[in-house]
N, C-alpha and C positions, 0 to 999 in steps of 0.2 A: 467335618474333619480340616486343616488346613494347616501347609507345615510352608512355614518362613526359607530358603537355603540361603544363606550371605553369601556373596560375591566380592569382589572383587573391594577388602577390607570391610565386608557389611555397609559399604555404598550402595553398593546396588544387595537387589533379593531377588532372588527366583520362588513367584507364589504354586503353591500347586492346591488345589482344594476342590475337594470330593463333597457333591451335597446330596443329600433329600429332602426335601424341605418343605411342611405343605403353608400353604396358604390362604387369606381371607381378602378379597377385594374389599368387600363392607369398611374396611378399616374399623372399625366399631370396634374389637377387640374386647369384650366387654366393659368399655371403659365408660357407659354409662346408665345410670342407674333402673333409666325406660326399657332397656334392654336386657334386662333382668326381671324387671318384673315380668314382661311382657309373655318370656318366657318359660316363666314359674305358672303364667297364667293359662296359656295357649299353649306352649310346647313345640314356640315354632323357634330356632333358632336364629332365622334370618340371613345365615351368615353365609358366604359363595365362595367354599372350598375347592382348593385348585393344591395339585401339588406338583414341584418340579426338582427333575432329578438327574441329573448328569456331575461333567466336573469339567475345571477353569483351571488354564495357567496363563502365567504375566507374570510382568517383571517392574519391581516398584523401586524409585532412585528416590532421594533422599538429599535434594540442592539446595545446601545447608540447615538450620534448624528449623526453619518454619515452612519450606516450601516443598513436596513428596510429589513426585509424576510414574503415573502404575499406568498401566496399559494390560489389558488381560482378551486371551480368545476362549470362549465358552461354548460349550456342546451339552445341550439337556435336552429332557423330553418335556414338555408341557402337559401333564394329566389330570382331566376332569374329577369331578368325586362326585358321590353322592352323599347332602346332608341328611344326616338324619333325627325327625321330628321325636323332641324329646318328650315323655312325658305329662302329664299336665295332671296340673288340681284337678280342673274343671272338663278337660276334655284329655282324657287319654285316646291316643291315637296308635304311639305306634309303629311308624311307619316309616317309608325315606322316602325326599323327594328331591326332584335333580335340582341341579343348578343350574343356573345359567348358564349359555352356553359361554366356553372360552376358544379361541383358537390354539384346539390343540395338536399337538406334532410335533418332530426335530422342530431345534431352535439353533442355529448356530450361529454367535456373534461376535464382532470383533468390535472392544470399547477402550476408551484414554478418558486417563480423570487425573486432574492439575487440583488441588488443595495447598493453601493456605491456611495458618494456625498457629497465632502466637498467644494461645488461652495459657501456657504453661502449664507447670504439674499439680499446684497446689489449687486446687479445686476451683480453677478462675479466678484468684486471689487479686486480677488485677484488672486494668483496661483492655482488649483485647479482641481480635476478629479473628472471623473464623469464617472462610470463600472456598465454595468446591464445585466446580465444574466439572461435568460426566456428560460423553457422546457417544451411544450406540449404535452401530452397523448392525442389523439386518443380513446374513446371509443366503440370499432363498436356495435352499439345497432342502429335500429330504420330507417328508408328505405333509410338512405344513407349510412348505415353498413360504417362507418370511422371506421377505424382502424391505427392510423399512429403516429409517432413521431419524434418531428422536434426541434430545439434548437438555439437561435439569441445570442449573445455576442456583443454588441456596449462596446465602449472604447473609450472616448476623455481625451485630457488634454489642459487646458486652462494656458496659458504662457502672463501673463503680463509684459511688457516692458518698456524700457525709451519713449519719446517723446510721450506720449498718443498712444502707439502700444499695438497688441495686437497680439500674434501668436497661431492657434489654428487647433489641428491635431485631427482626428477623423477617427477610424475604424471599422466597421462591417460584423460579419460572418454570415450569416445564413443558416445552412445544416439541411436537417433529416437523419433516420435512414431507414424510407420506403416511398413506395410512398406513396404521400399526396396528398390532395384535390385541386384541380386546386385556388380556389381562394387563398389559403395560399402561391403560390409561388410568388414567388419575380423580380423585373424589376429595371434593370438601369436608365430608363426615368427616363422622368421629376429633376425638382430643388433640389428630396428627393436624386439623383443617380448620375452620369458621368453630371454632365454637359456642352451642345455644341457639342455632339459626331453628325457626319455627316449622321446617319442611316435617312432615312424620319421618320420624329416627329410620326407620327400616326404608323408604323409599331413597335409599343413592341413585341419585344423576353422578355418571362417570362420563370424563369428554378425556380427546388428548390431547387438548392444550388448560392449562393452569394457571394461575398466577394469588398465591397466599402473599400477606402483609400481616406479620407479628408485633403490637410492642405489649411489653409485661413492667410495669412497676414492683420489685419484693420491698418488702421489707423481714430484716431477722429477728426472729423473735424473741425473747428468753427462752434459757432453756428449761424445758419440767422435769423437774423431780421425780416424778415414776418411769416417766421413760428415759430418762437422757443415756441409762446405757445401752437403750435401744437404739436411738435417732439421735444424729449427729446436729439437727438444725432440723428447725418449722422456720417457716417464710409465710407471712399475706401478702397474695398477688394481688393488682390491680390490671388488664386485661383487657385488651379489643384489638380482633379480629377484623379484614379485611380478605375478601373470596374470589376470584369469578373464573370460572366454567366455559370453555367455547369448544365448538367441535375444530373440526381440523376443511376450514372451510377456501382458505387461497393457501396454499402450499406454497405458495413462492412466495410468502410473507409469512415469518412463523410465529411475528413479534404483533402482528397486525389484531388479531381479538385486544389487545391494550386498550384497543382508541373506543373500547363498548360503555356506553354511557353509563353513569354512576347508578342509575336504581337497578343494574342488573350485576350489581357487585353484593356480594352477601356479606353483610357488616353488624359484626354481634360487640358486645364490652358485656364486662363483669370482673366476681370478685372472688377467691378462695382462698385456700390453704394447702402449703404442699408440707409435706417431712421428705428427710432423705434420710437414708441408713441403709446399712450392707446386706441389712432384710429388703424386701421387696418399701421402694418407694410408694406414697401415699397421697391422692392429690384430692381435694372436695373444690368445688368450683359450683357457684353458680353466675349462668349467664343470660342477657335477653339481645331477642332480635332486634337489634335498632331500625327496622324496617315495618316491623309487625304494629298492629293496632292497637292494640293492649300492651298492658305489663304482665309477662305469664313467665318467670327468666324459668330456664332449664338448667336442673340438676347434675350434675356428671361431677362421679367417683371416678378415679382413676387409680388403677397398682401395679405398677409394674417393676417388672426384675429381668435385670440382663448384663449379659457380660461379654 
């Protein structure tokens, strides 16, 4: 639940946010066909669940039409949960399993965010930039005794081309100045990471530093007569993802991990189709690990609805 209270003729807003949310650190979110198949056959859901409960107070100020500055103070309790092993066709078990541990406890933090967004209102119908800078400082307080500092930078460029084509670029860097709680670490698995890596899909690697580069070329396809009243558009997509995970080895230099040799970066490329709608967005993709010795693409099904 979030309330925005306008201050100073709506130039400044007071944010009051209460939450009780369940998360999975695995970042798969049922976005891969392999995930669903293994759940069906073995009963293992392979998700690491945890829950955060608490509240936030903050101030948000709009600086012109495109820039926003925001600061928040949060107080929350992170709770580890048990994951249920679903009944399986082949191996019915009906039991619970322990999740890999998170740093459970009370966490107090202050954060700041600077956002530049020139995408406009009409579904990004013009060349545009989106830049988001986020910094959070954990305060050592309570049973968790959390004291950390992390930042994330997200930069995206949207380029509209002739013949109903669009070329999008995205770069994202997450790093830290100290050791961080396990639930704040990042992963390159799943749709939001490097799509199509050859790693066993549920052997999730997580680390305190991450870099991700993504390029997508989209071509709007003709409307489908049968589904036109449901879906507002279909795209053919060609994409490539490059990403790197690293541990917090050099605390004094949060960008030093970017000097890693090229072979340590995960690299994939693929094609797919995606549909946009007031119903859940649906995408089907085939991605190949560029470092793999053989051609064995991974198929990814994405179904998402957010508000």
